[in-house]
Backbone as CSV, one residue per row, in Angstrom:
resi,resn,N_x,N_y,N_z,CA_x,CA_y,CA_z,C_x,C_y,C_z
1,UNK,-14.199,-10.375,-1.091,-13.768,-11.217,-0.217,-12.054,-11.036,-0.502
2,UNK,-11.382,-10.899,0.571,-9.879,-10.673,0.328,-9.158,-11.916,0.818
3,UNK,-8.028,-12.139,0.301,-7.200,-13.193,0.809,-5.821,-12.757,0.849
4,UNK,-5.122,-13.099,1.895,-3.607,-12.991,1.812,-2.879,-14.295,1.548
5,UNK,-2.238,-14.442,0.393,-1.714,-15.717,-0.046,-0.370,-15.697,-0.056
6,UNK,0.295,-14.637,0.250,1.966,-14.692,0.567,2.139,-13.602,1.387
7,UNK,3.369,-13.957,2.003,4.028,-13.042,3.016,5.431,-12.474,2.705
8,UNK,5.805,-11.427,2.873,6.976,-10.850,2.659,7.473,-9.586,3.467
9,UNK,8.722,-9.572,4.072,9.136,-8.423,4.785,10.458,-7.888,4.527
10,UNK,10.920,-7.072,5.166,12.362,-6.621,4.870,12.880,-6.468,6.233
11,UNK,14.401,-6.534,6.396,14.960,-6.589,7.668,14.779,-5.217,8.310
12,UNK,14.706,-5.353,9.711,14.741,-3.972,10.354,16.049,-3.335,10.466
13,UNK,16.207,-2.082,10.499,17.503,-1.436,10.584,17.439,-0.363,9.496
14,UNK,18.670,0.307,9.628,18.903,1.282,8.504,19.236,0.767,7.236
15,UNK,18.539,1.237,6.099,18.794,0.769,4.895,19.297,2.044,3.958
16,UNK,20.559,2.382,3.921,21.132,3.484,3.437,20.778,3.308,1.748
17,UNK,20.236,4.382,1.376,19.976,4.579,-0.137,18.451,3.923,-0.464
18,UNK,17.696,3.464,0.321,16.421,2.903,0.169,15.483,3.728,0.844
19,UNK,14.485,4.170,0.155,13.334,4.814,0.657,12.200,3.731,1.193
20,UNK,11.189,4.420,1.870,10.055,3.528,2.521,9.582,2.968,1.436
21,UNK,9.225,3.582,0.132,8.668,3.031,-0.831,9.487,1.723,-1.545
22,UNK,10.744,1.928,-1.401,11.636,0.723,-1.996,11.559,-0.340,-1.013
23,UNK,11.521,-0.373,0.194,11.390,-1.265,1.245,9.866,-1.950,0.922
24,UNK,8.857,-1.171,0.719,7.696,-1.832,0.583,7.560,-2.359,-0.639
25,UNK,8.241,-2.113,-1.743,8.449,-2.845,-2.948,9.045,-4.138,-2.773
26,UNK,10.158,-4.102,-2.062,10.921,-5.278,-1.694,9.842,-6.483,-0.915
27,UNK,9.171,-5.834,-0.005,8.343,-6.797,0.912,7.287,-7.397,0.002
28,UNK,6.714,-6.410,-0.722,5.637,-6.882,-1.706,6.078,-7.893,-2.737
29,UNK,7.343,-7.801,-3.208,7.842,-8.832,-4.311,8.036,-10.023,-3.690
30,UNK,8.470,-9.963,-2.388,8.808,-11.243,-1.509,7.558,-11.901,-1.299
31,UNK,6.407,-11.292,-1.135,5.074,-11.716,-0.681,4.514,-12.405,-2.163
32,UNK,4.753,-11.839,-3.123,4.379,-12.389,-4.480,5.273,-13.651,-4.809
33,UNK,6.480,-13.627,-4.466,7.373,-14.802,-4.627,6.740,-15.861,-3.861
34,UNK,6.514,-15.541,-2.409,6.134,-16.645,-1.581,4.696,-17.260,-2.206
35,UNK,3.855,-16.372,-2.701,2.479,-16.781,-3.194,2.573,-17.594,-4.438
36,UNK,3.724,-17.203,-5.235,3.953,-17.797,-6.542,2.969,-17.037,-7.446
37,UNK,2.869,-15.616,-7.357,2.162,-14.603,-8.190,3.011,-13.879,-8.838
38,UNK,2.373,-13.117,-9.709,3.136,-11.990,-10.370,2.396,-10.632,-10.252
39,UNK,2.937,-9.600,-10.488,2.212,-8.243,-10.141,0.905,-7.964,-10.901
40,UNK,0.709,-8.676,-12.111,-0.255,-8.616,-13.053,-1.537,-9.497,-12.267
41,UNK,-1.295,-10.289,-11.252,-2.257,-10.972,-10.444,-2.924,-10.096,-9.406
42,UNK,-2.272,-8.982,-9.088,-2.671,-8.062,-8.076,-4.040,-7.280,-8.558
43,UNK,-5.087,-7.334,-7.739,-6.428,-6.812,-8.060,-6.801,-5.573,-7.024
44,UNK,-5.928,-5.576,-6.070,-6.298,-4.507,-4.997,-5.126,-4.191,-4.121
45,UNK,-4.986,-3.124,-3.660,-3.908,-2.586,-2.795,-4.508,-1.781,-1.379
46,UNK,-4.032,-2.223,-0.259,-4.406,-1.484,0.878,-3.129,-1.221,1.587
47,UNK,-2.814,0.102,1.788,-1.497,0.387,2.672,-2.072,1.028,3.895
48,UNK,-1.338,0.719,4.993,-1.428,1.463,6.128,-0.668,2.824,6.293
49,UNK,-0.908,3.447,7.314,-0.362,4.874,7.446,1.139,4.777,7.525
50,UNK,1.997,5.632,6.849,3.390,5.449,7.051,3.774,6.923,7.891
51,UNK,4.717,6.476,8.921,5.200,7.542,9.739,6.394,8.136,8.960
52,UNK,6.804,7.614,7.824,8.247,8.230,7.444,8.032,8.715,5.908
53,UNK,6.782,8.497,5.378,6.559,9.078,4.099,5.390,10.100,4.217
54,UNK,5.499,11.237,3.615,4.422,12.090,3.570,3.276,12.136,2.644
55,UNK,3.126,10.878,2.081,2.112,10.721,1.057,0.673,10.609,1.503
56,UNK,-0.274,11.508,1.244,-1.516,11.199,1.627,-2.127,9.963,0.957
57,UNK,-2.019,9.836,-0.311,-2.357,8.589,-0.971,-1.418,7.578,-1.096
58,UNK,-0.980,7.027,-0.049,0.131,5.954,-0.028,-0.025,4.800,-0.938
59,UNK,-1.128,4.328,-1.065,-1.521,3.085,-1.930,-1.275,3.326,-3.321
60,UNK,-1.749,4.602,-3.748,-1.465,4.983,-5.043,-0.108,5.217,-5.612
61,UNK,0.619,5.964,-4.656,1.959,6.149,-4.746,2.705,5.007,-4.724
62,UNK,2.473,4.056,-3.940,3.111,2.725,-3.917,2.860,1.922,-5.340
63,UNK,1.552,1.893,-5.681,1.460,1.087,-6.806,2.058,1.748,-8.077
64,UNK,2.132,2.846,-8.085,3.176,3.579,-9.362,4.583,3.170,-9.102
65,UNK,5.013,3.322,-7.851,6.543,2.950,-7.569,6.761,1.472,-7.890
66,UNK,5.762,0.559,-7.577,5.929,-0.887,-7.812,5.671,-1.294,-9.154
67,UNK,5.225,-0.469,-10.077,5.101,-0.586,-11.445,3.647,-1.268,-11.644
68,UNK,2.692,-0.927,-11.175,1.386,-1.477,-11.271,0.767,-0.308,-12.191
69,UNK,0.254,-0.512,-13.226,-0.447,0.453,-14.072,-1.475,1.094,-13.288
70,UNK,-1.709,2.545,-13.544,-2.799,3.167,-12.778,-4.207,2.492,-13.412
71,UNK,-4.948,2.435,-12.510,-6.223,2.015,-12.984,-6.424,0.495,-13.052
72,UNK,-5.461,-0.240,-12.769,-5.470,-1.608,-13.088,-5.736,-2.441,-11.661
73,UNK,-5.757,-1.705,-10.604,-6.097,-2.255,-9.445,-7.136,-1.369,-8.545
74,UNK,-7.818,-2.009,-7.689,-8.827,-1.288,-6.785,-7.970,-0.864,-5.552
75,UNK,-8.101,0.443,-5.164,-7.424,0.990,-4.047,-8.527,1.548,-3.166
76,UNK,-8.953,1.009,-2.092,-10.078,1.533,-1.220,-9.707,2.749,-0.527
77,UNK,-10.566,3.622,-0.255,-10.410,4.878,0.403,-10.669,4.282,1.909
78,UNK,-9.941,4.523,2.807,-10.065,4.328,4.352,-10.230,5.544,4.983
79,UNK,-11.129,5.662,5.901,-11.378,6.923,6.457,-11.240,6.689,8.190
80,UNK,-10.959,7.444,8.926,-10.667,7.295,10.502,-11.896,8.320,10.960
81,UNK,-12.101,8.166,12.304,-13.213,8.975,12.838,-12.741,10.471,12.872
82,UNK,-11.511,10.661,12.793,-11.025,12.086,12.955,-11.263,12.857,11.396
83,UNK,-11.185,12.059,10.500,-11.339,12.758,8.921,-12.441,11.747,8.315
84,UNK,-13.817,12.123,8.644,-14.829,11.505,8.029,-14.829,11.741,6.372
85,UNK,-15.393,10.859,5.608,-15.524,10.829,4.203,-16.133,12.211,3.796
86,UNK,-15.724,12.782,2.586,-16.278,14.011,2.149,-17.875,14.259,2.153
87,UNK,-18.439,13.075,1.977,-19.910,12.979,1.796,-20.644,12.759,3.238
88,UNK,-19.934,12.831,4.472,-20.308,12.649,5.562,-21.005,14.003,5.931
89,UNK,-22.237,14.100,6.379,-22.993,15.302,6.632,-22.947,15.788,8.037
90,UNK,-22.199,14.855,8.897,-22.260,15.170,10.399,-21.489,16.503,10.468
91,UNK,-22.026,17.307,11.646,-21.062,18.537,11.829,-20.019,18.194,12.483
92,UNK,-18.717,18.936,12.066,-17.534,18.705,12.773,-17.421,19.635,13.804
93,UNK,-16.852,19.066,14.972,-16.607,20.158,16.058,-15.519,20.911,15.894
């Protein structure tokens, strides 16, 4: 079971010198502050698709950028109908 316990965001607009990962980190830290939690309290990360970052494994890249040690959180794999999981035995058209 998952819970959202804090919310954070960054202002819309141009952010010279900040990457999308920087902005994600700012929003994540604001959410942690809102919830009264620390990074060590995080036990899972789920990131949506980024239209500005070419990262295939965005949640993993974000976790590393945010300073969360590799292997300390669960990062689920999310598949779409267009890209079924590798063990899917359906014929692709």
